[in-house]
N, C-alpha and C positions, 0 to 999 in steps of 0.2 A: 306675426308670431306663429301662425300655422305653418308657414314655410320653414321657420327655424325648427319647429318640432318635427317636421317631416325629415329635415336634414339630420337632426339628432338621431331619430329612430333608424333611419336607413344606415347611417354610419355605425351605430351601435350594433345593428344586425350584421352588417358586413364584417366588422372586427370580431364579433362573437364567432361567426363562422370561420373566419381566418384563424383565430386562436385555437379553436377546436380542431380544425383541419391540420394545423401544424402539429398538434399533439398526436393526431392520428398518423401523420407521416413519421414522427419519431418512433411510434409503436409499429411501424411497417404495415399499416393497414392499406394494402395495395388496391383494394376495391373501394373502400369507403372514402379515403382521402381524395382521390380524383373526382368521385361523384359529388362530394361536398364542395370541391373547388369550382365546379361548374355553377352551382347555385351561388356560391360566394362571389364569383366574378360578375354574375348577372346583377346582384345587389350592388356591387361595387361600381359598375358602369352607371347605373341609375343614380346612385348617391353622388358620385363625382360629377356627373353632368349637371345635376340640380345645384350642387354646391358651387361649381365653377361659374355657372350662370348668375349666381346671386352672391358672389364673393364680396361685393361692395358693402355689405352690412356686417358690422362687428358682431351683431347678435347671431347671424348665420355662421360666421367663423367660429364663434364660441360654441354654438350648437354642434358643429362638426368636430371640434377638438374634444369637447366633453363626451360626445358620442363615442369617440375613439377610446377614451379611458374606460367608460362604462362597458364597452364591448369587450375589452380585454378581461375585465372583472367577470362579466357574465360567461365568457368562454371558459375561464378557469373554473367557475362554479359548475358549469355543465360537465366539464371533463371530470371534476371531482365526483360529481353525482354518478356519472356513468362508470368511472373507475375501472377501466379495462385493464386486463393483464394481471401481472403478478409483481410482487416485491420480494426481494431477498434480504433478509436481515442477517447480518453477521454480528454476533454478540460475543464479546471477549470478557472473561471473568478471571479474577485472581483465584488460583486453585492450589496455592501452597499449603502443605500440611500444617504449617505453623499458624496460618491465618485463622482467626476465630470464626470466619464465615466459611471455612472449608467445606463442612458437611452440607450447609445450606446451598452453596454454589454447586456442589457436586450433584445435588438433587434437582437443580433448576431445569435441566433438559426434560426430566420426567414430569415436572410440574407443568411445563409448557405443553408437552404431549397430552397431558390430561385435559387441556383446553382445546384439543383437536388439531394442533399444529404438528407437522412433521419436523423433526429436529435431527440434524446430523452433527455428531460431536467429533471434534479433533482436539488434539493437545498440542501446545506449543510452549515456547519459552521466550519470555520478554526480558526487558532490562532488569526488572525486579523479581523475576522468578517465573514459576510455571503458570500457564494460562490454559483455560478451557475455552475453546472456540466453538460456538454454535452457529450453524447455518440453518435458517428457517425460511422456507418458501411459503408465501401466503397470497391469497387473492388480494389485489390492491384495495378492494373494498374493506379489507380487514387491517390495513396498515396502522391506522390510529389506535384501534383496539389492541393490536399486538404490542405496539410501542408502550401503551399504558400498562399492559400486563407485565411486560419485562421490567419497566421502571418500578412497578409495585413490588414485584417479586425480588428484584435485585437492583436497588437504586444506584449502586456503584458500577454497574456494568457499562462497558464501552459499547455503543451500538452504532453500527453503520448500515445504512439502507441503500440499496440500489435497485434499479428496475432492469431485469434481463430483457433483452430484445429477442433472443432466440433460446429455445430449450429443446432438448432431444433426449429421449430415453428415460429410464427410471420411472419412478412413480409420480414424479413431479406434476406433469400436466393432467394426468388421469385422476389421481386420487386426492390431490390437494383440494379441489373444489368440492368433491363429495364429502370429504372428512370435515371441511370447514362448515358446509351446509348442515351436516349432521349435528354439530355442536352449537351452531349459531343461527339455525333456522333460516 
C-alpha cells in the first residue's frame, strides 16, 4: 500500500506541475514555463520508473490513474489561485430609447467605473436595435467578482470574456492593477 501511495503522490505532483506549466505556456511565460518543465520532468521520470516497475498490481495502476486526475484538479486550483494576467469582458446591452431599461443600461458604464474598473464604451446595432458595447479589462483575480457585479447590475447583459495574451499602450497594463487594488485592497 505504501508503494501505491508513493505512485499516487508522484503522479499527482507530476500532473499538477504539467497542468500549471501548460497554463504558463498559454500565457507566454517564457521564463517560468521552461523552469517548471525541468522540475516536472524530474518528477515524471521518477514516477514513471516506479510505476512501470510495479505495473503488475491493479492497486498501483489505480493509484497512478487516480493521481493523474487529482493532479489535473490541483493544477487548475493552483492556477486559479495564482490567477496571472488579465481578462477582457465584452458586455453588450440593449440601448434602444423605447426600452424600459434604457436609462439604467446607459448608466451601467459609470456604475462599473465606480467599482474601480476601466470601461470603454462603443455603440453598435444588432438584429433588434441599438446596442451599447462595453470593454472592461480587469486583473484575472477579479474575473468572478466582475462577472457577479455585471450580472447584478444588468442581468440581461450578454457577456463574453477572453484572456488577452499580449497588450501594448494605453492605460491598460499600468493603471488597471493600481485602480483595482485601490477599490478592492
